[in-house]
C-alpha positions as a printed NumPy array, in Angstrom:
array([[-172.428, -117.399, -163.902],
       [-170.589, -115.057, -166.208],
       [-171.054, -111.582, -164.761],
       [-168.679, -108.984, -166.102],
       [-166.962, -106.929, -163.505],
       [-165.775, -103.359, -163.788],
       [-163.066, -101.945, -161.582],
       [-163.336,  -98.458, -160.154],
       [-160.013,  -96.742, -159.441],
       [-158.288,  -99.971, -160.601],
       [-159.083, -101.968, -157.435],
       [-162.685, -101.458, -156.267],
       [-165.592, -103.644, -157.408],
       [-169.132, -102.478, -156.785],
       [-172.121, -101.139, -158.72 ],
       [-174.445, -100.483, -155.776],
       [-175.712,  -96.912, -155.502],
       [-173.992,  -96.466, -152.128],
       [-170.679,  -97.337, -153.76 ],
       [-171.296,  -94.876, -156.6  ],
       [-171.899,  -92.147, -154.004],
       [-168.45 ,  -92.963, -152.597],
       [-166.883,  -92.895, -156.074],
       [-168.358,  -89.434, -156.578],
       [-166.876,  -88.247, -153.272],
       [-163.455,  -89.557, -154.292],
       [-163.579,  -87.898, -157.725],
       [-164.653,  -84.527, -156.347],
       [-161.983,  -84.443, -153.629],
       [-158.865,  -85.701, -155.414],
       [-157.002,  -82.389, -155.368],
       [-157.934,  -81.503, -151.778],
       [-155.609,  -82.019, -148.832],
       [-158.46 ,  -82.088, -146.318],
       [-158.364,  -85.025, -143.866],
       [-160.628,  -87.98 , -144.654],
       [-162.413,  -90.254, -142.18 ],
       [-163.582,  -93.677, -143.402],
       [-165.938,  -95.605, -141.148],
       [-166.945,  -99.173, -141.943],
       [-166.993, -102.68 , -140.554],
       [-163.896, -104.873, -140.595],
       [-163.291, -106.436, -143.985],
       [-165.421, -103.931, -145.909],
       [-162.514, -102.448, -147.883],
       [-161.518,  -99.235, -146.091],
       [-157.89 ,  -99.401, -147.247],
       [-158.986,  -99.722, -150.891],
       [-160.955,  -96.487, -150.523],
       [-157.945,  -94.782, -148.944],
       [-155.736,  -95.98 , -151.809],
       [-158.231,  -94.623, -154.341],
       [-158.082,  -91.166, -152.755],
       [-154.271,  -91.273, -152.879],
       [-153.733,  -92.64 , -156.378],
       [-156.296,  -90.283, -157.913],
       [-154.598,  -87.284, -156.303],
       [-151.578,  -85.149, -157.257],
       [-149.708,  -87.071, -154.523],
       [-149.985,  -90.377, -156.416],
       [-146.269,  -90.576, -157.261],
       [-145.297,  -90.156, -153.6  ],
       [-145.611,  -92.653, -150.721],
       [-148.852,  -94.174, -149.515],
       [-148.072,  -95.339, -145.975],
       [-150.693,  -97.591, -144.319],
       [-150.546,  -98.078, -140.552],
       [-152.68 , -100.513, -138.538],
       [-152.942,  -98.678, -135.235],
       [-154.427, -101.776, -133.586],
       [-151.146, -103.611, -134.144],
       [-148.93 , -100.974, -132.486],
       [-148.18 , -101.587, -128.782],
       [-148.947,  -98.424, -126.826],
       [-145.417,  -98.138, -125.45 ],
       [-143.89 ,  -97.7  , -128.929],
       [-146.769,  -95.852, -130.614],
       [-145.138,  -92.416, -130.366],
       [-141.832,  -93.637, -131.787],
       [-143.594,  -95.618, -134.55 ],
       [-145.661,  -92.664, -135.705],
       [-143.341,  -89.704, -135.136],
       [-139.899,  -91.313, -135.205],
       [-136.868,  -91.037, -132.934],
       [-133.222,  -90.116, -132.885],
       [-130.449,  -92.56 , -132.118],
       [-130.052,  -92.873, -128.347],
       [-133.475,  -91.396, -127.57 ],
       [-134.224,  -94.522, -125.5  ],
       [-132.553,  -97.838, -124.675],
       [-133.272,  -99.695, -127.919],
       [-132.923,  -96.693, -130.232],
       [-129.734,  -97.883, -131.952],
       [-130.305,  -95.724, -135.048],
       [-132.453,  -92.865, -136.299],
       [-135.984,  -93.758, -137.408],
       [-138.136,  -91.338, -139.405],
       [-141.532,  -92.54 , -138.209],
       [-144.658,  -93.042, -140.307],
       [-145.505,  -89.331, -140.575],
       [-142.161,  -88.508, -142.184],
       [-142.088,  -91.69 , -144.272],
       [-145.309,  -90.404, -145.855],
       [-143.747,  -87.016, -146.685],
       [-145.406,  -85.447, -149.758],
       [-147.753,  -88.437, -149.897],
       [-150.583,  -89.928, -147.857],
       [-150.618,  -91.395, -144.349],
       [-153.43 ,  -93.915, -143.759],
       [-154.125,  -94.564, -140.071],
       [-156.421,  -97.59 , -139.87 ],
       [-158.148,  -98.518, -136.598],
       [-157.278,  -95.111, -135.176],
       [-159.717,  -95.739, -132.335],
       [-157.148,  -98.111, -130.8  ],
       [-154.651,  -95.348, -130.036],
       [-154.431,  -93.927, -126.513],
       [-155.762,  -90.457, -125.744],
       [-152.189,  -89.24 , -125.293],
       [-151.166,  -90.329, -128.792],
       [-154.408,  -88.926, -130.196],
       [-153.474,  -85.534, -128.711],
       [-150.035,  -85.694, -130.375],
       [-151.635,  -86.554, -133.728],
       [-153.98 ,  -83.581, -133.367],
       [-151.021,  -81.295, -132.705],
       [-149.096,  -82.744, -135.672],
       [-152.05 ,  -82.163, -138.023],
       [-152.715,  -78.614, -136.835],
       [-149.062,  -77.502, -136.795],
       [-147.964,  -79.578, -139.805],
       [-144.917,  -80.522, -137.776],
       [-143.791,  -83.587, -135.83 ],
       [-141.412,  -83.889, -132.905],
       [-139.223,  -86.979, -133.1  ],
       [-138.243,  -88.494, -129.785],
       [-134.82 ,  -87.184, -128.814],
       [-134.959,  -84.276, -131.273],
       [-134.614,  -80.641, -130.208],
       [-136.384,  -79.254, -133.274],
       [-139.685,  -80.182, -135.005],
       [-139.771,  -81.353, -138.629],
       [-142.258,  -79.879, -141.089],
       [-144.645,  -82.282, -142.779],
       [-146.509,  -82.182, -146.064],
       [-148.91 ,  -85.103, -146.006],
       [-152.557,  -85.923, -146.416],
       [-154.113,  -87.742, -143.473],
       [-156.693,  -90.48 , -144.033],
       [-158.039,  -92.304, -140.991],
       [-160.352,  -95.273, -140.628],
       [-162.3  ,  -96.977, -137.885],
       [-164.496, -100.075, -137.681],
       [-166.644,  -98.363, -135.047],
       [-168.342,  -94.968, -135.101],
       [-165.916,  -92.565, -133.454],
       [-168.806,  -90.389, -132.277],
       [-169.893,  -93.18 , -129.916],
       [-166.41 ,  -93.341, -128.369],
       [-166.331,  -89.628, -127.551],
       [-169.07 ,  -89.929, -124.924],
       [-167.135,  -92.834, -123.41 ],
       [-164.04 ,  -90.596, -123.216],
       [-162.126,  -92.988, -125.471],
       [-161.672,  -90.557, -128.351],
       [-160.838,  -86.854, -128.406],
       [-163.636,  -84.599, -129.615],
       [-161.172,  -82.075, -131.066],
       [-159.412,  -84.788, -133.079],
       [-162.741,  -86.116, -134.341],
       [-163.65 ,  -82.657, -135.642],
       [-160.219,  -82.307, -137.259],
       [-160.411,  -85.683, -139.041],
       [-164.009,  -85.372, -140.18 ],
       [-163.606,  -82.865, -143.044],
       [-164.518,  -85.542, -145.612],
       [-166.569,  -88.452, -144.298],
       [-167.007,  -91.838, -145.978],
       [-169.437,  -94.388, -144.566],
       [-168.545,  -97.67 , -146.235],
       [-171.535, -100.041, -146.367],
       [-171.173, -103.642, -145.18 ],
       [-171.583, -106.363, -147.798],
       [-175.082, -107.235, -146.533],
       [-176.222, -103.73 , -147.562],
       [-174.974, -104.171, -151.137],
       [-175.995, -107.738, -151.895],
       [-176.268, -106.937, -155.604],
       [-172.456, -106.658, -155.682],
       [-171.914, -110.233, -154.456],
       [-172.169, -111.863, -157.942],
       [-169.588, -109.386, -159.267],
       [-167.193, -110.131, -156.414],
       [-167.715, -113.897, -156.639],
       [-167.067, -113.861, -160.368],
       [-163.809, -111.974, -159.896],
       [-162.505, -114.16 , -157.056],
       [-163.408, -117.393, -158.848],
       [-161.134, -116.508, -161.793],
       [-161.149, -119.616, -164.025],
       [-164.065, -121.397, -162.317],
       [-167.816, -120.889, -162.469],
       [-170.489, -121.309, -159.808],
       [-173.857, -123.079, -159.888],
       [-176.92 , -120.883, -159.401],
       [-177.971, -122.627, -156.168],
       [-174.524, -121.985, -154.67 ],
       [-174.675, -118.316, -155.626],
       [-178.217, -118.028, -154.249],
       [-176.944, -119.341, -150.93 ],
       [-174.222, -116.693, -150.841],
       [-176.758, -113.978, -151.643],
       [-178.685, -114.918, -148.482],
       [-175.607, -115.476, -146.307],
       [-174.8  , -112.904, -143.591],
       [-171.18 , -111.92 , -144.15 ],
       [-170.093, -110.711, -140.723],
       [-166.555, -110.453, -142.064],
       [-167.754, -108.66 , -145.217],
       [-165.664, -108.919, -148.408],
       [-162.73 , -110.403, -146.492],
       [-164.951, -113.308, -145.383],
       [-166.33 , -113.774, -148.908],
       [-162.774, -114.043, -150.269],
       [-161.905, -116.716, -147.698],
       [-165.066, -118.722, -148.441],
       [-164.389, -118.664, -152.195],
       [-160.732, -119.663, -151.723],
       [-161.717, -122.649, -149.599],
       [-164.587, -123.628, -151.912],
       [-162.142, -123.723, -154.823],
       [-159.961, -126.16 , -152.872],
       [-162.954, -128.375, -152.098],
       [-164.18 , -128.379, -155.705],
       [-163.209, -131.403, -157.807],
       [-163.874, -129.701, -161.168],
       [-164.204, -126.276, -162.748],
       [-167.631, -125.623, -161.22 ],
       [-168.287, -124.542, -157.617],
       [-171.276, -126.401, -156.189],
       [-173.427, -125.625, -153.171],
       [-171.735, -128.393, -151.207],
       [-168.334, -126.767, -151.819],
       [-169.642, -123.494, -150.373],
       [-171.197, -125.266, -147.38 ],
       [-167.941, -127.088, -146.649],
       [-165.998, -123.826, -146.846],
       [-168.388, -122.042, -144.478],
       [-168.378, -124.992, -142.092],
       [-164.589, -124.95 , -141.943],
       [-164.358, -121.288, -140.984],
       [-167.492, -121.041, -138.854],
       [-166.796, -120.744, -135.147],
       [-169.023, -121.912, -132.354],
       [-170.125, -118.972, -130.197],
       [-168.193, -119.029, -126.936],
       [-170.085, -116.403, -125.004],
       [-171.032, -117.923, -121.672],
       [-167.779, -119.386, -120.392],
       [-169.104, -120.949, -117.209],
       [-167.062, -123.64 , -115.503],
       [-169.587, -126.236, -116.693],
       [-169.347, -125.103, -120.338],
       [-165.561, -125.001, -120.259],
       [-165.42 , -128.554, -118.888],
       [-167.871, -129.797, -121.518],
       [-165.937, -128.166, -124.35 ],
       [-162.609, -129.4  , -123.   ],
       [-163.916, -132.969, -122.805],
       [-165.338, -132.903, -126.324],
       [-162.48 , -131.045, -128.031],
       [-159.435, -131.314, -125.797],
       [-157.754, -128.435, -123.977],
       [-155.344, -127.547, -126.796],
       [-158.112, -127.294, -129.404],
       [-160.316, -125.384, -126.96 ],
       [-157.551, -122.828, -126.35 ],
       [-157.079, -122.349, -130.086],
       [-160.802, -121.918, -130.642],
       [-161.14 , -119.313, -127.89 ],
       [-158.208, -117.267, -129.243],
       [-159.536, -117.45 , -132.813],
       [-163.075, -116.539, -131.779],
       [-161.925, -113.595, -129.661],
       [-159.724, -112.237, -132.455],
       [-162.485, -112.565, -135.079],
       [-164.773, -110.506, -132.865],
       [-162.263, -107.741, -132.155],
       [-159.968, -107.883, -135.241],
       [-157.238, -106.668, -132.891],
       [-154.208, -108.503, -131.505],
       [-154.013, -106.101, -128.568],
       [-157.702, -106.424, -127.617],
       [-157.537, -110.212, -127.896],
       [-154.507, -110.311, -125.613],
       [-156.14 , -108.001, -123.067],
       [-159.437, -109.892, -123.04 ],
       [-157.761, -113.278, -122.572],
       [-155.046, -111.983, -120.224],
       [-152.202, -113.303, -122.374],
       [-149.37 , -111.542, -124.199],
       [-149.841, -110.011, -127.621],
       [-146.871, -112.078, -128.81 ],
       [-148.707, -115.294, -127.862],
       [-151.783, -114.132, -129.805],
       [-149.726, -113.356, -132.914],
       [-147.853, -116.684, -132.723],
       [-151.055, -118.693, -132.35 ],
       [-152.962, -116.876, -135.098],
       [-150.058, -117.198, -137.51 ],
       [-150.722, -120.947, -137.451],
       [-154.503, -120.862, -137.008],
       [-155.328, -118.091, -139.498],
       [-152.459, -117.925, -141.987],
       [-154.545, -115.696, -144.276],
       [-154.128, -112.739, -141.878],
       [-150.354, -113.093, -141.533]])
């Protein structure tokens, strides 16, 4: 395969009509400061879209600050986002600006915003409407001049009825809406992506055909991982079907849905307790893409989850 690939906004690959609709939205809103909401599955490239909005805008020479809200423990979310003054709380040994002020004159990208508590959501709404933030321990607010881009891997509208997301904040963030399609809805882009990630290697037609029919639950992120592993398995400059199958087999996880006592015992006997524990943690994380949710679901600490996944999934570290 020798498919030429064109980059859009220097980083995005995709010729599907749905992607061109997104490119048009970016081009026609570069000089606006209106908030942007990007919805799309995990691994579909939401941060690349946010970067395109920033680097095509008059703010391009100022900071682009990405924040993964899923990775912020709730107890330090306010300090992380809005900053604090020295002595504001026990561990506040120095002043910290916070992400809003670090993004001054630039763009603040809040990924996985659905993971923030309702209390923090209310503070974000106030900060957007007033264009000011209150740092913990400060007696005066600080003015902000930033563009807000948020992203979620679930539809925020469905969380409102569950009282997990503020309706007022949803309306405030939804000025410009991007719905990023999953890879399975733009299959025609797979050859372009494969060609780019392969770099110096080529791929046999039967291997590419397999990828075209494969359901990428992890979207582009999963495709990248499969190609990286297939390259390692390949013994020459050509990627064969067997290389792809080996790569998929290595990352594929057995569904662990019905954890009855009988199933746990069977899995423990066949795999061993240590391997079973690792598999459960990996599976749970891959389904939630959140350290905090994984920890809550398995009733373990977030630190344990991070430590385990650093060894099990080094590509996410």
